Every structure is written in C-alpha cells, then in structure tokens.
C-alpha positions in Angstrom: -32.2 6.2 -82.9 -35.2 8.3 -82.4 -34.1 11.9 -81.8 -36.5 12.9 -78.8 -36.4 16.5 -77.0 -36.7 17.1 -73.5 -40.7 18.1 -74.1 -41.4 15.0 -76.6 -39.8 12.9 -73.8 -42.3 14.2 -71.3 -44.9 13.2 -73.6 -44.1 10.3 -74.3 -43.8 8.9 -70.5 -47.4 10.4 -69.6 -49.0 8.4 -72.7 -47.4 5.4 -71.3 -48.7 5.9 -67.5 -52.2 6.6 -68.9 -52.3 3.5 -70.8 -50.8 1.3 -68.0 -53.4 2.2 -65.8 -50.6 3.6 -63.8 -51.8 7.7 -64.5 -51.6 9.9 -61.9 -54.7 11.7 -60.2 -55.2 15.4 -60.3 -57.8 15.5 -57.7 -57.1 17.4 -54.6 -55.8 15.8 -52.3 -56.8 16.6 -48.1 -53.8 17.0 -45.9 -53.9 16.8 -42.4 -51.6 18.5 -39.8 -50.0 16.1 -37.2 -49.5 17.1 -33.9 -45.6 18.2 -32.6 -43.8 15.6 -31.1 -42.3 18.0 -28.7 -45.8 19.6 -27.5 -46.3 20.0 -24.2 -43.0 19.2 -24.1 -40.1 20.7 -21.5 -37.3 22.0 -23.3 -34.0 22.2 -21.9 -30.1 23.0 -23.4 -27.3 20.6 -23.2 -24.0 20.1 -24.5 -23.2 17.1 -27.1 -20.8 14.5 -25.6 -19.1 13.4 -28.7 -16.1 15.4 -29.3 -14.4 18.8 -28.4 -16.7 21.3 -30.1 -19.6 21.9 -27.6 -22.4 22.3 -29.6 -25.8 22.9 -28.1 -28.5 20.8 -27.9 -32.0 20.7 -27.0 -33.6 18.1 -25.6 -37.3 18.0 -25.0 -38.5 15.8 -22.3 -42.5 14.8 -21.3 -43.4 13.2 -17.8 -39.3 12.0 -17.5 -38.8 10.9 -20.8 -36.8 12.3 -23.9 -39.3 12.8 -27.1 -37.0 15.0 -29.1 -33.8 16.3 -29.1 -32.4 19.2 -31.9 -29.5 21.6 -32.4 -29.8 25.1 -30.7 -30.1 27.4 -33.3 -29.4 30.3 -30.4 -26.2 28.9 -29.8 -23.2 30.7 -31.8 -21.0 27.2 -31.8 -23.2 25.2 -34.1 -26.3 27.7 -34.8 -28.8 24.6 -34.9 -27.0 22.5 -36.9 -25.3 19.1 -35.9 -22.9 16.4 -37.1 -24.1 12.5 -37.7 -23.2 11.9 -34.4 -24.8 14.6 -32.6 -27.9 14.2 -34.7 -28.2 10.5 -33.6 -28.0 11.7 -29.9 -32.1 10.7 -29.4 -31.1 7.0 -29.4 -28.5 7.7 -26.6 -31.7 7.9 -24.4 -34.3 5.9 -26.4 -32.1 2.6 -27.1 -33.6 -0.7 -25.1 -30.0 -2.3 -25.8 -28.8 0.6 -23.3 -27.4 -0.8 -20.0 -29.7 1.0 -17.6 -27.9 -0.8 -14.5 -24.0 -1.1 -13.9 -22.2 -4.4 -14.5 -19.5 -5.4 -12.0 -16.8 -8.7 -13.1 -14.8 -9.7 -9.9 -11.0 -10.0 -10.5 -10.0 -13.4 -12.7 -13.8 -13.5 -12.9 -15.2 -14.4 -16.4 -18.6 -12.9 -16.1 -20.6 -10.0 -15.6 -23.4 -9.2 -12.8 -25.6 -6.8 -12.2 -25.1 -4.9 -9.4 -26.7 -1.9 -7.6 -25.6 1.8 -8.0 -25.1 2.5 -4.2 -22.8 -0.7 -4.3 -21.2 0.6 -7.3 -20.2 3.7 -6.1 -19.1 2.5 -2.6 -16.6 0.3 -4.7 -15.5 3.2 -6.7 -14.9 5.4 -3.9 -13.2 2.5 -1.8 -10.5 1.6 -5.1 -9.9 5.6 -5.4 -9.1 6.0 -1.7 -7.1 3.0 -1.8 -4.7 3.9 -4.8 -4.3 7.2 -3.5 -3.3 6.2 -0.2 -1.0 3.7 -2.2 0.9 6.5 -4.5 0.3 9.4 -2.4 3.3 11.6 -1.8 4.0 14.6 0.9 7.0 15.4 -0.4 9.6 15.2 -3.3 13.2 13.7 -3.6 14.4 17.0 -2.4 12.4 17.3 0.3 10.1 19.8 -1.3 6.2 19.5 0.1 4.5 18.4 -3.1 1.3 16.6 -1.5 0.5 14.7 -4.7 -0.9 11.4 -6.1 1.0 9.7 -9.6 -1.0 6.8 -9.4 -4.2 8.4 -10.5 -4.7 10.1 -13.9 -7.9 11.7 -15.4 -8.8 12.0 -19.0 -11.6 15.0 -18.9 -14.9 15.2 -21.0 -16.0 17.5 -23.3 -19.7 17.1 -22.5 -19.2 19.2 -19.3 -19.7 22.5 -19.4 -17.6 25.3 -17.4 -19.0 25.4 -14.1 -18.8 21.5 -14.3 -15.2 21.8 -15.6 -14.3 23.8 -12.3 -16.2 21.8 -10.0 -14.1 18.6 -11.7 -10.9 20.2 -11.5 -11.1 21.1 -7.7 -12.3 17.7 -6.8 -9.3 15.9 -8.9 -6.7 19.0 -7.5 -7.8 18.1 -3.8 -7.3 14.3 -4.7 -3.6 15.6 -5.5 -3.8 14.7 -8.9 -1.2 16.0 -11.0 -1.9 13.8 -14.3 -4.9 15.4 -15.7 -6.0 15.7 -19.5 -8.6 16.8 -21.5 -10.3 15.7 -24.3 -9.8 18.8 -26.4 -6.5 18.8 -26.6 -5.9 14.9 -27.1 
C-alpha cells in the first residue's frame, strides 16, 4: 500500500487530469450579470397560508403575474427565512395544474363540471342560508334568548391577518355561529 499524504494526492490528481486532456483552464472567464427577476416588479407583503406561525412573505408581481416570492427580512416572526412549504409558495400561483374555475358535483353525480364564479357564490350563499334557517334557535330549553345556529361550524385559517380575522368573526357571529375554531388552536 502506498502512503500518500494530502499534498501528494493533489499532485497525483493534477497529473492525471493533465494527462487525460481534461485539464482545467486557468484563463480568466468573463462573467455577465443577469437582470433581476424582480426588476420593475411591485412588491407586496402577505402571510404564508400553510401553518399558524404567520411568516411574512414578499410577493413580487409584474403585470398581474407573480414573478417571485421570498421571506420578508423585516418581519419579526420569520426574519426572512421560510420553511420548505413557505419557500415553495411561488408554485401555488404559477402552476398549470391549479384549478382556475370552481368545480361542482351535483348530489349523487359521479362527474364534476366547471361552473362560473357567480353561480358558485350564489349556491354557497343559498346553502348557508338554508342550513342556518333549519338549525337556528332563538331560545334555549330554559327559554333564554340565545339567537344561535348549531348547524354550521367554522375552522378559521392561519392565512388571514388580524383585521381579516376580526371581520370574519363579526360575519360568523352575525350568522349566529357558536362552533368557531381556529387552526392555531388545533
């Protein structure tokens, strides 16, 4: 067995590379700067939708299209870092496999069909109203005024900020919901 130290190994490796014709050129290489992806883009901050930590993300858009996403270094929560799910959020906006229109499957049907947003929102509003009317209780068993519905529940999202959460809570309480939960507590 040959006793080769680190320096000897490097000399032998260099000699083998030179002899094989795959030598490394020491000529200077010209480097050219590429234009930035976010050049002339509008930057907006948002909150990562995946978990309840609330990491801040900078979304760069140009002509209505997302061109880049990155962690917000000014955020005291994540200081610019993102987990793997938050780091891949760019793919949520730019993915040809993402649905662009709502799908509807009628009761007992086996196939989904594309519907327009107006129809889908009207259908959701109608179903909420029907469910609320069926399960609304003005008074409990003791005769006390409660004005609540027990037929609808809500699981909130960590992807909304405090202001949106406030408005959402007002909406849910206005419907009379009592079963309100939030992702951060689950």
